[in-house]
C-alpha positions as CSV (number, residue, x, y, z in Angstrom):
1,M,111.1,58.6,129.3
2,R,113.7,58.2,126.5
3,N,114.3,54.0,127.4
4,P,110.3,52.7,126.7
5,F,110.6,54.7,123.6
6,R,114.0,53.3,122.5
7,Q,113.3,49.6,123.9
8,L,109.8,50.1,121.9
9,F,110.8,50.7,118.9
10,S,114.5,48.4,119.5
11,F,113.1,44.9,118.6
12,D,115.9,43.0,117.9
13,R,113.9,41.0,114.2
14,N,114.9,37.5,115.5
15,S,113.4,38.2,118.5
16,V,110.4,35.9,119.6
17,R,108.9,39.6,121.2
18,W,109.5,41.4,117.4
19,R,107.8,38.7,115.9
20,N,104.9,38.3,118.3
21,F,104.3,42.0,117.4
22,V,104.6,41.2,113.7
23,S,102.2,38.8,113.9
24,T,99.4,40.6,116.4
25,A,100.0,43.6,113.7
26,A,99.3,41.2,110.8
27,F,95.9,39.8,112.3
28,T,94.8,43.1,113.2
29,A,94.9,44.2,109.8
30,R,93.5,41.4,108.4
31,V,90.5,41.8,111.2
32,F,90.2,45.4,109.9
33,L,90.0,44.6,106.2
34,S,87.1,42.5,106.6
35,I,85.1,44.7,109.2
36,G,86.0,47.3,105.8
37,I,84.5,45.0,103.2
38,A,81.4,43.2,104.8
39,L,80.7,46.8,106.6
40,F,80.3,48.8,102.8
41,L,78.8,45.0,101.2
42,A,76.3,45.4,104.0
43,F,75.4,49.0,103.5
44,M,75.9,48.2,99.9
45,I,73.4,45.6,100.0
46,Q,71.0,47.6,103.1
47,L,71.4,44.8,105.5
48,E,68.6,46.4,108.4
49,S,71.5,45.6,110.7
50,P,75.2,46.2,109.0
51,M,76.7,46.0,112.5
52,S,76.0,42.0,112.9
53,T,78.2,41.5,109.7
54,V,81.3,43.4,111.8
55,T,80.2,40.9,115.2
56,T,80.6,38.0,113.1
57,V,84.0,39.1,111.5
58,L,85.0,39.9,115.4
59,I,84.0,36.6,116.5
60,V,84.9,34.0,113.8
61,A,88.7,36.1,113.0
62,N,91.5,33.7,113.7
63,P,95.2,33.8,113.4
64,T,95.5,30.4,111.9
65,V,93.4,30.0,108.8
66,G,92.1,26.4,109.8
67,A,90.2,27.4,112.6
68,L,88.4,30.5,110.9
69,V,87.1,27.7,108.3
70,S,86.1,25.5,111.1
71,K,84.6,28.4,113.5
72,S,82.9,29.7,110.3
73,V,81.0,26.2,109.1
74,W,80.5,25.8,112.9
75,R,78.8,29.4,113.4
76,M,76.4,28.9,110.1
77,T,75.4,25.6,111.2
78,G,74.6,26.9,114.7
79,T,72.7,29.8,113.8
80,V,70.8,27.8,111.0
81,I,69.6,25.6,113.6
82,G,69.1,29.1,116.2
83,A,66.9,30.7,113.4
84,A,64.9,27.8,113.3
85,L,64.2,27.0,117.5
86,S,63.2,30.7,117.3
87,T,60.5,30.7,115.0
88,A,59.6,27.9,116.7
89,V,59.5,28.4,119.8
90,M,57.7,32.6,118.9
91,A,54.9,30.7,116.9
92,M,54.0,28.2,119.8
93,F,54.1,30.1,122.9
94,V,53.4,33.6,121.6
95,Q,50.0,34.0,123.7
96,S,51.9,34.0,126.9
97,A,55.4,35.9,127.6
98,V,56.5,33.7,130.9
99,L,55.8,30.3,128.8
100,Y,57.6,32.1,126.1
101,F,60.4,33.0,128.5
102,M,60.9,30.0,130.2
103,A,61.2,27.8,127.0
104,L,63.3,30.0,126.1
105,S,65.7,29.7,129.0
106,A,65.4,25.7,128.7
107,F,66.5,25.9,125.4
108,V,69.6,28.1,126.8
109,G,70.6,26.0,129.2
110,L,70.4,23.2,126.8
111,A,72.8,25.2,124.9
112,C,75.4,26.5,127.1
113,M,75.5,22.4,128.6
114,T,75.6,20.9,124.9
115,A,79.1,23.6,124.3
116,T,80.2,22.2,127.8
117,C,80.2,18.7,126.4
118,L,81.9,18.6,122.5
119,R,85.4,19.7,121.2
120,Y,86.9,22.5,119.6
121,F,84.4,24.8,117.5
122,R,81.7,21.9,117.4
123,A,81.0,23.6,120.6
124,Y,80.4,26.5,119.0
125,A,77.4,25.8,117.0
126,A,75.4,25.2,120.1
127,V,76.5,28.0,121.1
128,L,75.4,30.0,118.3
129,T,71.8,28.0,118.7
130,G,71.9,29.1,122.0
131,Y,71.7,33.2,121.5
132,T,71.2,33.4,118.4
133,I,67.4,32.5,119.2
134,I,67.4,35.6,121.2
135,I,69.1,37.6,118.7
136,V,65.9,36.4,116.3
137,A,63.4,37.3,118.6
138,V,64.1,40.6,120.0
139,P,63.3,42.6,116.8
140,A,60.1,40.6,116.6
141,F,59.1,40.9,120.3
142,A,56.3,44.2,119.6
143,H,55.7,42.2,116.0
144,P,55.4,38.3,116.4
145,E,54.4,38.2,113.2
146,N,58.2,39.6,112.0
147,I,60.0,36.5,113.5
148,F,60.8,35.2,109.9
149,L,61.8,38.0,108.5
150,S,63.8,38.7,111.5
151,A,65.5,35.1,111.1
152,M,66.5,34.9,107.5
153,M,68.0,39.0,108.2
154,R,70.1,37.3,111.0
155,V,71.2,34.6,108.5
156,S,71.9,36.7,106.3
157,D,74.4,38.9,108.3
158,V,76.3,35.7,109.4
159,A,77.1,34.9,106.1
160,L,78.0,37.9,105.2
161,G,80.5,38.2,108.1
162,I,82.1,34.7,107.1
163,V,82.1,35.1,103.9
164,V,84.3,38.2,104.0
165,T,86.1,37.0,107.1
166,A,87.7,33.6,105.2
167,A,87.9,35.0,101.5
168,V,90.3,38.2,103.3
169,F,92.2,35.2,105.9
170,M,92.6,32.5,103.8
171,V,94.4,35.4,100.3
172,T,96.3,37.0,102.9
173,S,97.5,34.0,105.3
174,P,100.2,31.7,104.5
175,R,99.2,27.9,105.0
176,R,101.8,25.4,105.4
177,R,101.7,22.0,105.5
178,Q,105.6,21.9,107.2
179,G,103.9,23.9,110.3
180,T,102.7,21.5,112.1
181,M,105.0,18.7,111.0
182,D,107.5,20.8,112.4
183,A,105.4,20.8,116.0
184,L,104.6,17.5,115.4
185,S,108.3,16.5,115.6
186,G,109.4,19.1,118.2
187,A,107.1,17.5,120.5
188,F,108.5,13.8,119.9
189,R,111.3,16.0,120.6
190,E,111.1,17.3,123.6
191,T,109.7,13.6,125.1
192,I,112.4,11.9,124.5
193,R,114.6,14.6,126.4
194,H,112.0,14.5,129.1
195,A,112.0,10.7,128.8
196,L,116.1,11.2,129.0
197,V,116.1,13.1,132.3
198,F,114.9,9.9,134.5
199,H,116.7,7.1,133.3
200,E,120.4,9.4,132.7
201,G,119.7,9.9,136.7
202,L,118.9,6.1,137.3
203,M,121.3,4.6,135.1
204,N,124.1,4.9,137.6
205,R,122.5,4.4,140.8
206,S,124.1,1.3,143.1
207,D,122.3,2.3,146.0
208,A,119.6,3.9,147.8
209,Q,121.1,7.3,147.2
210,D,118.6,9.9,145.8
211,V,119.5,11.6,142.4
212,P,121.9,14.7,143.1
213,G,119.9,18.3,143.5
214,S,116.5,16.4,144.2
215,E,114.6,16.6,147.6
216,P,115.5,13.9,150.8
217,V,113.8,10.6,151.6
218,G,110.9,10.9,152.3
219,T,108.3,8.7,154.6
220,E,108.8,4.5,153.3
221,G,106.8,3.6,150.4
222,A,105.7,7.5,149.8
223,F,106.3,9.3,146.6
224,R,109.7,11.2,146.8
225,S,109.3,14.9,145.5
226,L,111.0,15.4,142.3
227,P,113.4,18.4,141.8
228,Q,111.7,21.2,140.3
229,T,113.1,21.8,137.2
230,I,112.1,18.2,136.3
231,Y,108.1,19.1,137.4
232,D,108.0,22.1,135.5
233,G,109.7,21.1,132.1
234,R,106.7,18.7,133.0
235,Q,104.3,21.0,133.0
236,R,105.8,22.8,130.3
237,L,106.0,19.7,128.2
238,L,102.1,18.9,128.5
239,G,101.0,22.2,127.7
240,Q,102.7,21.4,124.4
241,L,101.1,18.7,123.4
242,A,97.6,19.8,125.0
243,R,98.2,22.7,122.2
244,L,99.3,20.9,119.8
245,G,95.5,18.4,119.5
246,P,93.5,22.3,118.1
247,A,96.4,22.5,115.6
248,I,96.3,19.1,114.2
249,E,92.4,19.9,114.0
250,Y,92.5,23.1,112.8
251,A,94.5,22.7,110.3
252,A,93.1,19.6,109.2
253,T,90.3,22.4,108.5
254,D,92.0,23.8,105.5
255,N,94.9,21.2,104.5
256,P,93.8,18.0,102.7
257,D,97.3,16.4,104.0
258,I,96.9,17.0,107.7
259,H,92.9,16.3,106.9
260,A,93.8,12.6,105.5
261,G,96.3,11.5,108.6
262,V,94.6,13.7,110.9
263,R,94.0,10.1,113.0
264,G,97.0,9.3,113.1
265,Y,98.6,12.9,114.3
266,R,95.5,12.7,117.0
267,L,96.9,8.9,118.5
268,A,100.6,10.2,117.8
269,V,99.7,13.1,120.7
270,S,98.0,10.8,122.8
271,R,100.3,8.1,123.1
272,M,103.6,11.4,123.4
273,T,100.9,12.8,127.0
274,G,101.0,9.5,127.9
275,L,104.7,9.0,127.7
276,V,105.1,12.1,129.7
277,A,102.7,10.6,131.9
278,S,105.3,7.4,132.4
279,Y,107.4,10.0,134.1
280,H,106.8,10.1,138.1
281,P,108.2,9.7,141.7
282,Y,107.6,5.8,140.6
283,W,110.3,5.9,138.8
284,R,112.9,6.9,141.5
285,N,111.2,4.6,143.6
286,L,112.0,1.7,141.6
287,G,115.4,2.5,140.7
288,V,116.2,2.2,144.7
289,A,114.2,-0.3,145.6
290,N,116.4,-2.3,142.4
291,P,120.2,-1.0,142.1
292,L,120.2,-3.9,139.2
293,S,118.3,-2.3,137.2
294,A,121.3,-0.2,136.1
295,P,121.9,-2.1,132.1
296,V,118.2,-1.9,132.0
297,H,118.5,2.4,132.0
298,R,122.0,2.3,130.5
299,E,120.5,0.9,127.1
300,I,117.4,3.0,127.0
301,R,119.6,6.3,128.1
302,D,121.6,4.8,124.5
303,T,118.8,4.7,122.2
304,L,117.1,7.9,123.6
305,T,120.6,10.1,123.3
306,Q,120.9,7.8,119.4
307,L,116.7,8.9,118.9
308,L,118.2,12.8,119.1
309,A,120.6,12.5,117.3
310,L,118.2,11.0,114.1
311,T,115.3,13.6,114.3
312,E,117.0,16.5,114.1
313,T,117.1,16.5,110.7
314,T,113.6,18.3,109.5
315,G,112.7,15.6,107.5
316,W,112.8,12.5,109.2
317,I,109.2,12.1,109.9
318,E,109.2,11.2,105.7
319,R,112.0,8.3,106.6
320,P,111.5,7.0,109.4
321,Q,113.5,3.9,108.8
322,G,116.4,4.6,110.6
323,V,114.5,5.5,113.8
324,L,112.5,2.3,113.5
325,A,115.7,0.4,113.2
326,C,117.2,2.0,115.9
327,L,114.1,1.0,118.5
328,E,114.2,-2.7,117.3
329,E,117.3,-3.3,117.7
330,S,117.2,-1.7,121.4
331,L,114.0,-3.9,121.7
332,G,116.3,-7.0,120.8
333,R,118.8,-5.9,123.7
334,L,116.1,-5.7,126.4
335,E,114.9,-9.2,125.3
336,V,118.7,-10.6,125.9
337,L,118.7,-8.6,129.2
338,E,115.1,-10.1,130.1
339,R,116.3,-13.3,129.7
340,A,118.7,-12.8,132.1
341,A,116.5,-11.3,134.2
342,T,115.5,-13.4,137.2
343,S,114.2,-11.3,139.8
344,P,110.2,-9.1,139.7
345,A,112.7,-6.0,140.6
346,V,114.9,-5.8,137.0
347,Q,111.8,-7.2,135.2
348,A,109.6,-4.3,136.2
349,S,112.6,-2.5,134.8
350,V,112.8,-4.6,131.9
351,D,109.0,-4.1,131.1
352,N,108.6,-0.5,131.9
353,V,111.3,0.5,129.4
354,R,109.9,-2.2,126.6
355,D,106.2,0.1,127.7
356,I,108.5,3.2,126.7
357,L,110.0,1.8,123.2
358,L,107.1,0.4,122.0
359,Q,105.3,3.3,122.3
360,L,107.9,5.5,121.1
361,R,107.8,2.8,118.0
362,E,104.4,3.5,117.2
363,T,104.2,7.1,118.0
364,V,106.9,7.2,115.2
365,L,104.3,5.2,113.2
366,D,101.5,7.3,113.4
367,L,103.9,10.1,112.3
368,S,105.4,8.8,109.4
369,S,102.7,6.3,108.2
370,P,99.2,8.1,109.6
371,R,96.9,6.6,106.7
372,G,98.3,3.0,107.8
373,P,96.7,-0.3,108.9
374,H,97.9,0.6,112.3
375,V,95.8,3.0,112.9
376,R,92.3,1.4,114.3
377,V,92.3,2.8,117.5
378,R,89.7,5.1,118.5
379,V,90.0,7.4,121.7
380,L,86.5,8.1,122.5
381,P,86.2,12.3,124.2
382,Y,85.7,12.7,127.7
383,L,82.6,14.5,128.8
384,E,82.5,16.0,132.0
385,W,79.1,15.9,133.2
386,M,78.9,17.9,136.1
387,S,79.9,21.0,134.8
388,A,77.9,20.6,131.5
389,I,75.4,20.3,133.9
390,Y,76.5,23.3,136.3
391,N,76.7,25.0,132.5
392,G,73.2,24.3,132.0
393,L,71.5,25.9,134.4
394,R,73.7,28.8,134.9
395,G,72.6,29.8,131.3
396,M,68.7,28.5,132.3
397,L,68.7,30.6,135.4
398,I,70.2,34.2,134.2
399,A,68.3,33.9,130.4
400,F,65.2,33.4,133.1
401,L,66.1,36.5,135.4
402,A,66.6,38.7,132.3
403,C,63.9,37.7,130.7
404,M,61.6,38.5,134.3
405,I,63.5,41.6,135.7
406,W,62.1,42.8,131.2
407,Y,58.9,41.8,131.6
408,I,58.9,43.0,135.1
409,T,59.9,46.6,134.6
410,Y,59.1,46.8,131.2
411,F,62.8,48.9,130.3
412,P,62.5,49.6,127.2
413,T,66.1,48.7,126.6
414,G,65.4,45.4,128.5
415,P,66.5,42.9,125.3
416,M,69.0,44.4,125.0
417,M,70.0,43.3,128.7
418,I,68.4,39.9,127.4
419,M,70.8,39.5,124.3
420,Y,73.7,40.4,126.0
421,V,73.5,37.7,129.0
422,V,72.5,34.9,126.8
423,A,75.3,36.1,124.1
424,A,77.9,35.9,127.2
425,S,76.8,32.8,129.2
426,S,76.6,30.9,125.8
427,L,80.4,31.8,125.2
428,L,81.5,31.4,128.6
429,S,80.1,27.9,128.6
430,T,83.1,26.6,125.9
431,A,85.9,28.3,128.3
432,P,87.5,25.7,131.1
433,S,86.6,27.9,133.7
434,A,83.1,30.1,132.9
435,A,83.1,31.0,136.6
436,R,86.2,32.7,136.7
437,A,86.4,33.5,132.8
438,S,82.7,35.2,134.2
439,L,84.5,38.3,135.8
440,P,86.3,39.2,132.7
441,M,84.2,38.7,130.7
442,A,81.9,41.8,132.8
443,I,84.6,44.1,132.4
444,G,85.9,43.8,129.0
445,T,82.4,44.6,128.4
446,A,81.7,47.5,131.3
447,L,84.8,49.0,129.2
448,S,83.4,48.6,126.0
449,V,80.6,51.2,127.1
450,P,82.9,54.4,127.4
451,A,84.5,53.8,124.3
452,C,81.0,53.8,122.7
453,W,80.0,56.7,124.3
454,L,84.1,58.8,123.2
455,C,83.4,56.8,119.8
456,H,79.4,59.0,119.3
457,I,80.8,62.0,120.9
458,A,84.2,62.2,118.9
459,A,84.0,60.3,116.1
460,L,81.0,59.7,114.8
461,P,79.7,63.3,114.5
462,R,82.5,64.0,112.2
463,V,82.1,61.0,110.2
464,D,81.5,62.8,106.7
465,G,82.5,59.6,104.3
466,Y,82.5,55.8,104.6
467,P,86.1,55.6,104.8
468,M,85.9,57.8,107.8
469,L,83.2,55.4,109.3
470,W,85.7,52.2,108.6
471,L,88.2,53.9,110.5
472,S,86.5,55.6,113.6
473,V,84.9,51.9,114.1
474,C,88.9,50.5,113.9
475,A,90.4,53.0,115.7
476,C,87.7,51.9,118.8
477,M,88.0,48.5,118.2
478,L,91.9,48.3,118.3
479,P,92.8,47.4,121.9
480,G,90.2,44.5,122.2
481,V,91.2,43.3,118.4
482,W,94.6,43.6,119.6
483,L,94.8,41.8,122.5
484,Q,92.3,39.7,121.9
485,F,94.8,36.1,121.9
486,H,96.4,37.6,124.7
487,P,96.8,35.1,127.6
488,R,96.2,37.1,130.4
489,Y,93.1,39.6,128.8
490,G,91.9,37.6,125.8
491,V,88.2,36.6,127.3
492,G,88.1,40.8,128.3
493,A,89.4,41.9,125.3
494,F,86.4,39.7,123.3
495,G,83.7,40.8,125.2
496,Y,85.0,44.6,124.3
497,T,85.2,44.5,121.1
498,V,82.0,41.8,120.1
499,F,79.7,43.9,122.6
500,L,81.2,47.4,121.4
501,A,80.0,46.1,117.8
502,M,76.2,45.3,119.1
503,Q,76.2,48.9,121.4
504,L,77.2,51.2,118.1
505,M,74.0,51.1,116.2
506,I,75.4,51.7,113.0
507,T,72.8,51.2,110.5
508,N,72.1,52.7,106.6
509,S,69.5,56.4,108.3
510,M,71.4,56.6,112.0
511,V,69.4,59.6,114.1
512,P,70.8,60.1,116.9
513,D,69.0,59.5,119.8
514,D,70.9,60.0,123.5
515,I,67.9,58.9,125.4
516,T,68.0,55.3,123.7
517,L,71.8,55.0,123.5
518,I,71.6,55.6,127.4
519,N,69.2,53.4,128.1
520,T,71.4,51.1,125.7
521,W,74.2,51.5,128.2
522,L,72.3,51.3,131.0
523,A,70.8,48.1,130.2
524,I,75.0,46.5,128.7
525,L,75.9,47.3,132.4
526,M,72.7,45.5,134.1
527,G,74.0,42.7,132.3
528,C,77.5,42.8,133.3
529,A,76.1,43.2,137.4
530,L,73.7,39.8,136.1
531,L,76.7,38.1,134.8
532,G,78.7,38.3,137.4
533,L,76.0,38.0,140.1
534,V,74.9,34.4,138.6
535,F,77.9,33.2,137.8
536,R,80.6,33.9,140.6
537,V,78.0,34.5,143.7
538,I,74.7,32.5,143.1
539,M,76.1,29.4,141.1
540,P,80.0,29.6,142.2
541,A,81.9,26.7,140.7
542,D,83.8,24.5,143.1
543,Q,86.9,23.9,141.7
544,R,88.0,22.1,144.5
545,L,84.6,19.0,144.1
546,Y,84.7,19.1,140.5
547,A,88.9,17.8,140.8
548,S,87.4,15.2,143.1
549,R,85.0,13.8,140.6
550,L,87.8,14.0,138.4
551,V,90.2,11.4,141.2
552,I,87.2,9.3,141.7
553,S,86.9,8.7,137.9
554,L,90.4,7.2,137.4
555,G,90.1,5.4,140.7
556,R,86.5,3.9,139.4
557,A,88.0,3.4,135.6
558,L,91.1,0.8,137.5
559,Q,88.0,-1.0,138.9
560,S,86.3,-1.5,135.9
561,L,89.4,-2.7,134.0
562,S,90.3,-5.1,137.0
563,A,87.1,-6.4,136.6
564,R,87.3,-7.3,133.1
565,P,86.6,-10.5,131.7
566,A,90.5,-11.6,130.1
567,G,88.5,-11.7,126.9
568,K,87.3,-8.5,127.3
569,V,90.1,-6.2,128.2
570,P,90.2,-2.9,126.3
571,S,92.6,-1.8,123.8
572,W,95.6,0.3,126.5
573,M,95.3,2.8,123.7
574,A,91.8,3.3,123.7
575,W,91.6,3.0,127.6
576,E,94.9,5.2,128.2
577,G,93.3,8.5,126.1
578,T,90.4,8.7,128.4
579,Q,92.0,8.6,131.7
580,I,94.6,11.5,130.0
581,Q,92.1,13.2,128.5
582,K,90.7,13.5,131.9
583,V,94.3,14.4,134.0
584,S,94.5,17.4,131.7
585,I,90.7,18.8,132.8
586,L,92.4,17.3,136.9
587,L,95.6,19.1,135.8
588,M,93.6,22.8,135.1
589,R,90.6,22.6,138.0
590,L,94.0,21.2,140.5
591,S,95.5,24.7,139.4
592,L,92.1,26.7,140.7
593,V,91.5,25.5,143.9
594,A,91.4,28.6,146.0
595,S,92.5,25.9,149.3
596,P,95.5,24.5,150.9
597,I,95.3,21.0,149.0
598,D,98.8,18.8,148.3
599,R,98.8,19.5,144.2
600,Q,101.7,18.2,143.3
601,G,100.9,14.8,145.3
602,Y,97.7,14.1,143.5
603,V,99.1,15.1,140.1
604,D,101.8,12.6,140.4
605,G,98.8,10.6,141.6
606,A,97.1,11.2,138.7
607,F,99.9,10.3,136.6
608,A,100.7,6.8,138.6
609,A,97.1,5.6,138.1
610,L,97.9,5.5,134.7
611,S,100.7,3.4,135.0
612,L,98.6,1.1,137.1
613,G,96.2,0.7,134.4
614,R,99.0,-0.4,131.9
615,L,100.4,-2.4,134.7
616,L,96.3,-4.3,135.2
617,I,96.5,-4.8,131.4
618,R,100.4,-6.0,131.2
619,L,98.6,-8.4,133.9
620,R,96.6,-9.6,132.2
621,Q,98.5,-10.4,129.4
622,A,100.0,-12.4,131.5
623,V,98.2,-15.0,133.0
624,E,97.5,-17.3,130.4
625,P,101.1,-18.2,129.4
626,A,102.2,-18.4,132.7
627,G,100.9,-21.2,133.4
628,L,99.1,-20.8,137.1
629,S,97.8,-23.6,138.4
630,A,94.2,-23.5,140.5
631,H,95.7,-22.6,143.2
632,E,97.8,-19.5,141.3
633,R,94.9,-19.0,140.4
634,E,92.9,-18.4,142.6
635,A,95.0,-15.9,144.3
636,L,95.8,-14.1,141.5
637,D,91.4,-13.8,140.8
638,V,91.4,-12.6,145.1
639,A,93.9,-10.1,144.6
640,L,92.1,-8.7,141.6
641,A,88.3,-8.5,143.0
642,S,90.4,-6.6,146.4
643,F,90.1,-3.6,143.5
644,R,86.6,-3.5,144.4
645,S,87.6,-1.9,147.9
646,L,89.9,0.4,146.7
647,R,88.0,3.8,147.7
648,R,87.7,2.1,151.1
649,N,90.4,0.3,151.6
650,P,93.5,0.8,149.0
651,V,96.0,-0.3,152.0
652,G,93.6,-3.4,152.3
653,T,94.0,-3.9,148.2
654,A,98.1,-3.4,147.9
655,A,98.5,-5.7,150.6
656,S,96.5,-8.7,148.5
657,L,98.4,-7.9,145.8
658,M,101.8,-8.6,147.5
659,A,100.2,-11.4,148.8
660,A,99.4,-12.6,144.9
661,A,102.9,-12.6,144.4
662,G,104.9,-13.8,146.9
663,L,102.5,-17.2,146.2
664,I,103.3,-16.9,142.5
665,G,106.7,-15.9,143.1
666,A,107.3,-18.9,145.8
667,S,106.6,-21.7,142.8
668,E,109.8,-21.9,140.6
669,A,109.3,-22.7,136.2
670,S,111.7,-22.6,133.3
671,G,111.4,-21.7,129.9
672,M,108.7,-19.1,128.9
673,E,106.3,-20.1,131.5
674,G,109.3,-18.8,134.3
675,L,109.8,-15.5,132.2
676,Y,106.2,-14.7,132.5
677,R,105.9,-15.5,135.5
678,V,108.3,-13.1,136.9
679,R,106.4,-10.5,134.8
680,L,103.4,-11.5,136.5
681,V,105.0,-11.2,140.0
682,S,106.6,-7.9,138.8
683,C,103.1,-6.6,137.3
684,L,101.6,-7.1,140.9
685,E,103.9,-6.4,142.7
686,Q,104.9,-2.2,140.9
687,S,100.7,-2.4,141.6
688,A,100.8,-3.1,145.2
689,H,104.0,-0.4,145.3
690,I,102.2,2.8,143.4
691,I,98.9,1.9,145.9
692,D,100.4,1.8,148.8
693,S,102.7,5.1,148.3
694,I,99.0,7.6,147.6
695,P,96.6,5.2,149.4
696,G,94.9,9.1,150.2
697,F,94.6,9.5,146.0
698,F,92.3,6.3,145.8
699,H,90.5,6.4,149.1
700,A,86.4,8.0,149.2
701,D,88.2,9.7,152.1
702,G,91.2,11.6,150.7
703,P,92.2,14.9,151.1
704,L,90.8,16.2,147.7
705,H,87.4,14.9,149.1
706,L,87.3,16.7,152.0
707,W,86.6,20.3,153.3
708,Y,90.1,21.3,153.4
709,D,90.0,22.2,157.3
710,E,88.6,19.2,158.6
711,R,91.9,17.6,158.1
712,G,94.6,20.4,158.3
713,P,95.9,21.5,155.0
714,A,99.1,19.0,155.4
715,T,96.7,15.9,154.9
716,L,99.2,14.6,151.8
717,V,98.0,12.0,149.2
718,A,100.3,9.7,150.6
719,V,98.3,9.5,153.9
720,N,95.9,6.6,154.5
721,P,93.0,8.8,155.6
722,A,91.7,4.7,157.3
723,R,95.1,5.4,159.7
């Protein structure tokens, strides 16, 4: 028994465990201070439902001040819109309960769908719009003429909770720009290290032997498996970059310097993600097929090593001259190697390495000059319409079912059940997987019922002043507040705290009513059951279908890119930024697929699709300077047109690309035309090799698009379904 207590109180002050404990304790203390002030002020000014201010504190509280400010602004926006809509809907359908419930369900579904499409806390405005409608309407069900007063009370509760929470956190939380810049610098260095692993492995390769420690070579043309350490490192780095996006957005809300350069920092994160995506098993295939590329890999190996040394100091972003000079010198040496290269295989390595160095240079410029003239690219957010529509239908269905259950049974606390399911479904619509998060949400809410019972029988009867009331409420909410940002228990803890505050029903003049309290608990438990029924049984999520739609979207993006006229090829950064968002969602969807699937192959295939898009854009840029004849141009057009059949016959597309490469490569040319011809041929050969390596990824009958038992769990993306 002594060991656990000894471990609990023997933290190393420099350990991650100790820092996490201190930050969680500080966050919990700020939340409880905000609750105390907000609840006291609500009692002082005689608000009708003072616990609504506590609910607001629990929802908007965030360890990051910028996130709190952003969440607060959008919460207030959504509350005002929801209050206005609730008043309008009640006025239009006050004479017909069923029509009112139908209109209410439609607005809730629309809000859930909108919340799924929006990013960050902008989605929270849609969430608040959805469930503010029902929160405002519940007190006015018996007396519709009081709907406007109910709306004003709700706006007052939310405004008070927001102002108090923002004031407490802004006064007590340190805010530094350097923390965000250090995170960006650390991600840049980790990206360089990830690239260095590949180039060090390929530098000394002079034969077809694999990198030591990797798995044996598989079938010819197929992607080889990388060492597991590389996959783990890539996953960890992608997660780090994914977390940087919201961190930058929230820091920009609170810090004027970050806000001024937020567009450049966004681009930097997107470029780093693209660099990580550039390194996949195709690099190893290229190294096997191209033993003469060792000088190219040696050059970038030395450059990356020098970059790591130059970026060790904390202020290198403010003084990037040395880093930029290093990259320019390396690009100059690559140009010399390129002019000496006569083989398309060597040219392929030179072109790929040049792309890497150019992206590194642009990343450094984005970080050091985020407001410079080079920051012109606008990456539009990708909208996952299928998931959004599904969440909207779930929200509409569960709201209508709850309303009709109350309408038919006339259960005394039925409005509380309606309020819970609407609020829970709206909040779940912002989760990566609403169906997966619904069960923890329901469990956390169900656990709040016995906590509320303990509070009412053990704490509240003994309260004889506000300090004791505050301490009692905080003690009941402590488990949920402490675990709210835990990756495993966060959703359940959030449901516990928010809906516990809803059940406590502490008012200025409390009259104990056990029957009402028991009915409220029963309504909450019925809502939990209804939440699980709709999200997990009636409309469960099909992660395999979601993932297959994303794979199809990647293939269609390549088809669209190949069909673009030469003068209308989009910016590489804009195209890649959109596709990276798809790949990020795809990674999450694949991790949730329960049936057997070649997850590793599909992840590598998605990254290879990004490389294929880069090759198509590079190919377009080399066509005009290559000086092709009419016959060669016709062959190239046929090869690009073959992308139309990419989903039906990917092997045929690869063969068409190789045929065009053979025809163009057979003609000799000197000077710059010859150089661009070699570039063109290398792009065609690389594109053909990528498609031929993973035909199952692009094919419409690939393993992900079929039920797992149609072809068996061993089907890989490297297998052509048409064979």
